C-alpha positions as CSV (number, residue, x, y, z in Angstrom):
1,M,-31.8,-58.3,64.1
2,D,-27.8,-58.1,64.8
3,E,-26.2,-59.4,68.0
4,E,-22.9,-59.9,69.1
5,V,-21.5,-63.3,67.8
6,G,-17.3,-62.6,68.1
7,R,-15.3,-60.6,70.4
8,W,-11.9,-60.8,70.6
9,A,-8.5,-58.6,70.5
10,C,-6.9,-57.9,67.1
11,E,-3.4,-59.6,66.7
12,K,-1.6,-56.6,65.3
13,C,-2.6,-53.5,67.2
14,G,-4.1,-55.5,70.5
15,R,-7.7,-53.4,70.8
16,S,-10.9,-55.3,70.9
17,I,-13.2,-56.2,68.1
18,V,-16.8,-57.6,67.6
19,A,-18.3,-59.4,65.4
20,V,-22.2,-59.0,64.9
21,G,-24.9,-60.5,62.9
22,P,-28.4,-61.9,62.9
23,R,-28.4,-65.7,64.1
24,T,-30.3,-68.3,62.0
25,R,-30.9,-71.5,63.9
26,A,-32.3,-72.9,61.2
27,F,-29.5,-72.3,59.2
28,K,-26.6,-74.8,60.2
29,G,-23.6,-73.8,58.0
30,T,-20.6,-71.3,58.7
31,G,-20.6,-67.5,57.5
32,A,-17.2,-65.7,57.5
33,F,-15.7,-62.0,57.5
34,M,-12.3,-61.4,55.7
35,G,-11.6,-57.5,56.1
36,N,-9.7,-55.1,57.2
37,C,-9.4,-54.5,61.4
38,P,-12.0,-51.7,62.5
39,W,-9.2,-50.0,64.2
40,D,-7.1,-49.7,60.5
41,C,-4.4,-51.0,62.2
42,G,-3.9,-52.8,58.4
43,A,-4.5,-56.1,60.1
44,W,-6.2,-58.4,58.0
45,I,-9.2,-60.5,59.3
46,T,-10.5,-63.6,58.6
47,R,-13.1,-65.4,61.4
48,A,-15.7,-67.7,60.5
49,F,-18.9,-67.8,62.7
50,R,-21.3,-70.8,62.6
51,M,-25.2,-70.4,62.6
52,I,-24.7,-67.3,60.1
53,Q,-25.6,-67.1,56.4
54,P,-22.5,-66.0,54.5
55,G,-22.2,-62.3,53.9
56,R,-23.8,-61.4,56.9
57,V,-21.3,-60.8,59.6
58,R,-19.8,-57.4,60.6
59,V,-17.1,-56.1,62.5
60,C,-16.7,-52.9,64.8
61,R,-14.9,-51.7,67.3
62,A,-16.1,-53.3,70.8
63,E,-16.3,-49.7,72.3
64,E,-19.0,-48.8,69.2
65,W,-20.9,-52.0,69.6
66,D,-20.9,-51.6,73.4
67,G,-22.4,-48.2,73.3
68,R,-25.0,-49.0,70.9
69,T,-26.0,-51.7,72.9
70,L,-26.1,-49.8,76.0
71,S,-28.3,-47.1,74.3
72,A,-30.7,-49.4,72.9
């Protein structure tokens, strides 16, 4: 099950970004996200998150994640 693992403002456009993924307590390593800003401003994101397996982190616009969380 995905959960919020990070939230920050894009360094280029200033809009809120949320990183989500399934935390695994048994996995003690770090997973990362490398890709474009979900706001399509052209910024490149490189961030790492603890206790998430590599390739399992994704980012989305904060308003989309917040709306999904409230509806659930």
